[in-house]
C-alpha positions in Angstrom: 0.4 10.0 12.0 0.4 12.6 14.8 0.0 15.5 12.4 -2.8 13.6 10.6 -4.5 13.0 13.9 -4.3 16.7 14.8 -5.9 17.6 11.4 -8.7 15.1 11.6 -9.6 16.0 15.2 -9.6 19.7 14.2 -12.1 18.9 11.5 -14.3 17.0 14.0 -13.9 19.9 16.4 -14.9 22.4 13.7 -18.2 20.6 13.2 -18.8 20.1 16.9 -18.1 23.8 17.7 -20.1 25.5 15.0 -22.8 26.5 17.4 -22.7 27.1 21.2 -25.9 25.4 22.1 -27.7 24.1 19.0 -27.1 20.5 18.2 -24.7 19.5 15.3 -27.6 17.4 14.0 -29.8 20.5 13.5 -27.2 22.5 11.6 -26.9 22.5 7.8 -23.7 21.0 6.7 -23.4 23.0 3.5 -24.5 26.4 4.8 -20.9 27.7 4.8 -19.0 26.7 1.7 -15.8 28.2 3.0 -15.6 25.5 5.7 -15.4 22.9 3.0 -12.7 24.9 1.2 -10.7 25.0 4.4 -11.1 21.3 5.1 -10.0 20.4 1.5 -7.1 22.8 1.8 -5.8 21.4 5.1 -6.2 17.8 3.8 -4.2 18.6 0.7 -1.5 20.3 2.7 -1.2 17.5 5.2 -1.2 15.0 2.3 1.7 16.8 0.7 3.6 16.9 4.0 3.0 13.1 4.5 3.3 11.7 1.0 5.5 14.0 -1.2 9.2 13.1 -0.8 10.4 16.7 -0.9 8.0 17.7 1.9 8.8 14.5 3.8 12.5 15.6 3.8 11.7 19.2 4.8 9.3 18.2 7.7 10.9 14.9 8.7 7.8 12.8 8.0 7.2 9.4 6.5 4.3 8.0 4.5 1.8 5.7 6.2 -0.8 3.4 4.6 -3.9 5.2 3.5 -6.7 2.7 4.3 -6.2 1.6 7.9 -4.7 4.8 9.2 -6.9 7.4 7.6 -10.0 5.3 8.1 -9.1 5.0 11.8 -8.6 8.7 12.1 -11.8 9.7 10.4 -13.7 7.0 12.3 -12.8 8.7 15.6 -14.1 12.2 14.5 -17.7 11.4 15.6 -16.5 11.0 19.2 -15.7 14.7 19.3 -19.2 15.5 18.0 -20.8 13.1 20.5 -18.8 14.5 23.4 -19.7 18.1 22.5 -23.4 17.1 22.1 -23.3 15.9 25.7 -21.6 19.2 26.8 -24.2 21.2 24.9 -27.1 19.3 26.6 -25.6 19.9 30.1 -24.5 23.4 29.6 -27.4 24.7 27.7 -30.0 23.2 30.0 -28.2 24.9 33.0 -28.0 28.1 31.0 -31.7 28.1 30.2 -32.9 26.9 33.6 
């Protein structure tokens, strides 16, 4: 679960940090297709580590239920975006003013 939390927060951080001052809500989500390739790749890799018995043995992981756990992790991602939106408003106003 810790590994999955790190991966999902990094995905949220990726979207939050795409620009220094421009709001996430003003960026185009599909302007960089490599971002989506990277997200898909890391989700596939972490899924293998968590759910494939060979990788579970190698990395010492155990499977956890998909619905409550992944839903919880992805539901928390917007908190990173909201926190960074507040940082951008504070920092960018001071920078301009």
